[in-house]
N, C-alpha and C positions, 0 to 999 in steps of 0.2 A: 753467686756470692752470698745471698741471704742464707742458703742452705749451709754453706761453709761456716758462716758466722754462728748459726744455731748450733752446728756440731761443735764448734770451738767452745761456746758457752757451756754446753752440756758436759764437755770433757773437763773444762776448768772446774765446774762444780763437783764432778766426780773425783778429780784429783784432790780437791780440797778436803775430801772426806778421809784421805789416808793419813796415818799418824805423822805429825809434823816433825817427829824426831828422826824419821828415816832419812838416811843420807846415802848418796851414790847408789850403785847397783847392789841390791840385796836379795837374798832368797826369801821365798814366802815363809819359810820356817823362822827366819830372823824377824820378819815383820810381825809374825804372830807371837813372838816371844818364846818359842819353843827351845829347849836346851839342845845344844849341838851334840852330834854323835861323837863319841870318844874317838880320838885319833887312832887310825889303823883299822877302824870298822867302816863298812860301806855306808855312805850317806843315805838318808831317807829321800823319798821322792820329792818332798817339799823343800829339802835342802838343795836339790838340784834344779828346782824351778825358780828361775831368776826374774826379778822385776827391774825395770828401768823406766824412769818417768821424769819429765821436766816440763817447765813452761818458761817461755822467753819473750821479752818485749824489748824494743830498741827505739832510739831516735838517731837519725843520721842527718847531718848537716853538710851540704856542699859549700866549701869555702870559696869557690870560684863561681862563675855563672853556670848554674845547672842547666841541663837540657830542658826541652819543652816538657812541662808537667812536673818539673822539679826532680827529674830522675838522674841517676848516676850511670851513664852509658857504659856498656861492656861489663857491668857488674850485675850479677844475677840475684843472689839472695838478699843483697842490700841495694837493690836497684832503685827502690823508691826512697825519696827524701822524706824527712819528717818522721812522725811516729808510725811504728809498725808493730802489730801483734804477730810476732814471727812464728811461734810454734807452741803447741802443747802435744806431748807425746806420752803414750803408755805402751810399753813393750813387755811381752812375756816370752821367755826363752827357756827351753829345756834342751841342753845338749845331750846327745846319746852317750850312754856310759855302759860299762860291763854289766851293771846290775839292771839298769833300765835302758835297753838298747834303742828304743824308739825316742826320737827327739822332734821338736817342732819349735816354731817361733811365729809370733804374730805382733804386728805393730799397728796401733791406731794413732793417727796424727790429725791435727787441725791447725789452722792458721795460714798465713801467706806462704811460708816456706813449703808447707805440705802441698800446695797447689802446683809447685814447680818440681816436685820430686816423684812424679808418677809415670808409669809406663803407659804408652798408648794401648788402649784395649783392656785395662785392668783398673780396679779401684785404687785409690791413693794409699790405702793401708798395704803393708807388705806382709807376706806370710810364706813359710816354707816348712817342709817336713824332712826329717833325716833319720837314718838308721845306721847303727854300728854293726858291721859284719864281723864275726869272730875269726878274723884272718890275720895272722901275724900280730903286729902291734895294733891292729884295728883299722879296717877299711870303712870309711864313712860315706854313705850315699845320701845325697841331698837333692830335693826337687821343689820347685815353686818359684816365687819371686824373691829376689835377694838383692842387696846393695852390691854394686860392682866390686870386683876384686882389684880394680885398677885405681892407683893413686894413693896419696898419703892422707888427704883430708876426707872427711865423711859428712854425711847429711846432718847428724846431730851436732849442733854448734858447740855445746859444752865439751865435747870430746876433742875439739880442735884447739890449737894454741892461740889462734886469732879469731876474732868475731867474723870479719869478712872472709870470703873464700877467694882462693887464688884464681888467676886466669886459667891455669892448668885444669882446675876443677870445673870452672864454669864454662869455659870455651873449648877445652881440649879433650875431655874424656866423657864417657857415658856415666849415668847415675845408677841405673838399675838394670837388671836382666830378669828374664823368665826362662827357666829351663832346668837342666839337671847338672849335678857336679859329683865327682868322685874324688875323695881325698885320702891320702895315705902318708903316714910318717915313717919314712924308710929308716932313718937313724935319728939320734938325738939332735943332730945338727942339720938335717935335710928332710923337708916334706914337700909334697907336690899335690896340686889340685888340677884336674882337667874336667872339661864338660862341654855341653852344647847349649846354646841359647837361641832365643827367638830374635835376638838382634840388639841393637844399640837403643836403649830406652824404649823397647818395643815388645809388647806382649802379644800382639796380633802379627803373625808372620806375614809380611807384606809381599814376599816374592817366592815363598816355597823353599828357601834355603835355610838350613840351620848354620849357626856360626860357632866355630870352635873357640873356646876360651880356656885359659889356664894360668896357673901361678906356681912358681917355684920359690920356696922359702929356705933361706940359709941362716943358720945361727952358729957361726964358727966358734965364737966365745960368748960367755955370758955378758949381757948388756950390749951386744952388737948383733944386729940382724939386717938382712938384706932380702928383698923380694923382687923377682922379675915376673911381670905379668904380661899377657898378650890376649888380643882378641882380633879375629880376622873373619871376613865374610862379606858378601854383598848386602848393602843396605838399601839400594835403589829399588824402585818398583820395576816390574818386568818391562813395562813400556818405555822405561828410561835406559834400558841396557842395550837396545838395538842389536839383539842377537848374541851379545857377549855377556860375560860375568865380570862385573866391575867391583872388585873387592875394596872394602875399607879395612884398614889395619891399624893397630896401635901396639907399641911395645913400651912398657912402663917399668921403671925401676925406682925402688925406694930403699934408702939406707938409713938406719936409726941407731944412734949410740947414746947410751945413758950411763956410761962407766964412770963419769965424774960426778961426785956428789952434788945434788941439786941442779945439775945442768942437763939439758936435753938438746941433742944435736940431730938434725935430720936433713936429708936432701932427697928431692924427688925430680926425676926427669923423664920426659916422654918424647917419643918419635911416632908420628902418625901420618897417614895419607889415604887418598882415595883415587881409584882409577876412574877416568872420565867423569869427574865430579859434575853433577848436573848444573851447578852454579857457573861452570866455566865452559861447558860444551858449546854454547852459542857465541862465545866471546873470543876464543883463541884456538890455535891449532893444537897446542899441547894442553889438554884439558885435565891432566892429572894434578891433584892438589897435594900439598904437604903442610904439616904444621907440627909444632913441638915447643919444648922449652924446659927450663930448669928453675926450681924453687928451693931455697935453702932456709932452714929454720933454726933459731937459737932461742931457748927459753931457760930462765933461771928462777928458781924458787928462793927468794931472799929469806923468807921464813914461812911458816905453815899457811899463813893467810895471804901472802903477797907473791905474785909471780909476774915477771915481765917477759914478753916474747917479741922477737923480731923476725920478719920474713922479708927476704929479698928474692925477686923473681924477674925472669926474662921469658917472654913468650913470642915466638916467631910464627908469623902467618904469611908466608911469601906470596900466596895468591889471594889473600884477603877473604877466604871463604868462611872462616870461623869468626871474623869480625864484621860480618855483613850487616849487622844491625846499624852500623854507622858508616861503613866504607863500602863502596861498590866493589863486587867481586872482580878479581883481576889485578887489583892494586896491592903492592907489598905493604904489610903492616908489621911493625915491631913494637912490642909493648914492654914497658918496665914498670915495676911497682915496688915500693918499700912500705911496709906496714909495721907499726909499733903499737903494741897492746899492753896495757897494764890491767891485771886482774886481781881483785881483792875479795876474799871470802868475808862477807859482812856478818852473817849470823846463820849458824847451822848450814842449811843447803842454799842460802841466798848468796849469790855471787854477782858482783858488779864488774863491768869492763869498760874502760875508756880506750879508744883506739884512734890513732891518726894514720891516714893512708894517702900516699902520693902516687898517682898514675901518670905515666909519660908515654908518648907515642912518637914515632918518627914522622908522622904527618898529622894533620888535624883529624882527630877521631872522637872528640868529646864535645859536649855542649851543643846539641843539635838545635839549630834555629831555623828560620824560614819555614815555619809550619812543620818542624821536625825532619827536614830534609837535608840540611847543610851543617856538617860539623864545623865548629868555629874555634876550637882550642886543641892544642897538642897536649895539654895537661889537665889533670883533675885532682883536687884535694878535698878530702872529706874528714870529718871527725865524727865518731860514733860513740854513743852511750848505750850500753845494753845491760839488761838485768835479767838474770834467770834464777829459777828456784829448782834445785835438784831434789826430787822426792826420794828417789832410790838411785 
């Protein structure tokens, strides 16, 4: 923890040296004040080299009886009550292009969020390299560590409509992968990505199997897009398989519509499961687990500085394996949540968010008491105040 705090302090000092006028994602050329290349001419290398950086802090209050240690159970990135230094991030990204076919990306992170977003066997920063092959419309090869293709929400909080993450993101899906990808845009409305990974949040291959992953992206009309993603493969250690290959799988779909002025509509649903789940093998004859859910998002930009966002979600965990922080595996758990977020752009890249969230379960799943062993409530209500500054 001391090492992480030192890293966070160094990164905050470094970020403070960047020009305060920079907003959102910008190219190095823009940051340096260089003139843009005339339209129709190839961009310079520095115009293709993009920067993204932010710092975020928050305060989360549990309006009911919080669990032992003041935590918000079954919540991951906003798990701790009270003040949190969430994240400081600096990313550099260069996508491959026809002029400069070699691309790469690197991310440096610090703060509490960064401790939760790393793959086993690799440092917390993410990096990848890519190359554009001159084949048809361009075949892109990518290798390294990268954020998962699965889901609607992402690690960087400012890119999400809400401050807190959904149950789908925190309980149902992986965060990162290490491996290789091949992407190709077949038509203007259809593209595909396929590859192999070391596993579910795993950079050290724990069983010798690689896991296929892929994404199919559809854009039938402007402002409407849909993606279908999948990941399949064994995640258990060899000594847990007992001579078989027990696959874990997930199918994820996201639909996004922005065709109405100032309005954003999105829906994300997942279906997942695992054969002979280790959490169930010793407790029941049918040891296969299943989980999944659906989340809907509505956001409206009232004017340039003010946006409101609503998320409604249902998450099903029939065998209780994804909710095992508070519920013994084998018990059926259904979770619902409603999250309302108000976001206001205060000054330049400084943005404040106020959020109310209500979590509900079909059984007692929150507010662990009795030395953190016994859930005592079916519901959980929190209010969050977050503040982030977007440098690029």
